[in-house]
Phi, psi and omega in degrees: 000148183276135181254134184261096183277329188241069182298331182294336178291337178268318183277324176075009185214041181251024183292136176246111180257118182240007181270133177243007183282147177273167178296151178102152181288148176278160176293123184299139177284332178260117183302333181296336181294334182292347181273355180283120180280155183295326184283350177244004181299130177086352180266107182241148181297129178077016179300118184293346183271349178276083183252191179278001179299141182230160175295140175269210180241353186263123178298333179276013170277347177054055179238151171208134180257117182244119178050042176088354179255134181269114175269120181240111183272140353281158179216163183284158176300317181296318179295321181293313182290336177294342178277000180107358178278130179242141181292137179303147178292346177277351178245164180230137177294346181267359177301128184273138178239128181292155177298142181071019181231169176217156178229164182246126181232158180256135176237148179241145177218098187065235181269002185251140175241155178214147170271139177232136174274115180261116189245140180253104177272356187281180181262358179233154172303142185217150175291156181309320184292345177260001179267171181260148171280106183261347180205155178215137178238117183242120183240107180263006178276345183267140173081188182256067181269127179278098184292341180288342181254004182229128179247119177235119186245151173240164178304151178083013176085011180281146180228127177295137182089355181230312185290151180235189183300316181296321178296319181297314180294324179295326182278321189239353183086187180294136181290162176293328180205148178230132178239128179260107176263179179290325185257337186210167170250121179261123179249120183252128173248108189252120176264319180203184186305316181239033176225106183197163176231130176245122184243127185249116175258115182280135190290321182295318181271341184056041179219161177284115184237352180219135181227136177229105180253142177215128178220090181269056177249123183295128177299147183298327184260020184289134178271111184283349182101183184242164180262126179289143177270355180284146176279124181300150180302324182298332177278314181299327183274356180293137176228126177285150178289158177263349178196160175289155184268196185253013180216123185297345178277351178294154182281002180276128182223162170244122182232119181053041174086356180244151182264138178222154171242115182281142357286142183242137180292152177303326180300330178292324177290321179297322178295336181262017172101357176285150179231131178287141180252136175055036176243120182298152183298328181259017181295147182211169173236138176294163180306129180073010186279167179231140175214156177248127181227164173245140175231154185231140175209132179049048176068013178246134180248131178232150181257133182233144167263127184239143184238141170273109184271010176250171182273351184239157181298143179208165181292160183299325183293343177266004177269171192237143171267123181253351186216139175227147181222155176205132181227167181296344179274353180269156174301143184300334183296339180272021186305138177243128176240135173267171172303156189069014180058033176285127179212196180303145181090000179304138183280129184298316182296322178294321178297317179295322179295314179299317181297316181294316181297330184263003177078018179281158175259160179205155172242132182230098180201152177052041176070012177243134175244114181248124182243136182212155187298315181200173186295331181285341183248016185302323183269341186261332184220110180200160171235133183236131179244137176248137181243119181280105185296342178283345181243308179198133178269002182237348180250123185298130179258348174203155180226135173230129177239135185225125177219126174256177179296141177274339178221150177291131182294000000 
């Protein structure tokens, strides 16, 4: 089965920003730090990163040379800090980042500060210090930085504080996109969704003063971590109901003769006679991951979407089913009953009356009636009924119930 390690590359909006620091270096807590000159910032004796590696000519090499040190994205936190970059006092190396997510932190190097995108390519939640530096934003237009004492180079011979628009085009060609602001011209060179370089040429100085590089490409030799063999507490603490309740919006259901409380772990279905199909014995899902599987019981096969509701990788049987459906087109043996014994054929008017009396909200359009407790839970907790207009506009022809966790485990 295929494992989705980088869900953010598909969704594009899983960024976790935990930095509250403003641009510019913070006042050093150690007075000795003020003696570090910009042209020697980050250069330490025996620095393992000062190798024979050199800048190339390709902007998509995602390199930048700062004070003699070659930053190659992505790179480890340890390698980055070994160059003299120190994490802002407003951030913590112990801040946890979910798998497939990234956060933005501030680092200082002498009088210069930079934002860094810290990305977790692993299958488990990880502290910031175990994540990779996948992006860096360096702004030399802010503050009183002496550019004559600091050398920052880009591939193709470009130098921050010296190169201009013509130099950039000569080195990299026409940009993928150009934005004309009041203070600067932003030139974007885009390779892929999370692989790009943004170069800012400030108009008053007519020079490159800000660079934003991002390369969210997982290294080939990256260690994603291991899968724990322990059963998560959220699974161990699951209890199936002993009977259906008195409100169809409750998460208690009867499916194929067995009772479940959604979200229900896959292991609960296995205990009731379901068998996973085409799922390897050592199959797992990364923290927060989603997978689609098929399970079989009494010669019937059903497809389930299963979620890992924990932050760390775990086996498929420890993942959760959050949604069940049943329609008139399915075999009767797959019958789904909600609390109050609501099932196929439920009367639309009675459902609307119950919803109104209980203060629930609902959407009624295109032959679908969706009922949910309130506007804040519309996507997390709902029951949806479909009415086949070719047969009956008042008798439910399918039912879908969806319940996610009400609290984070």
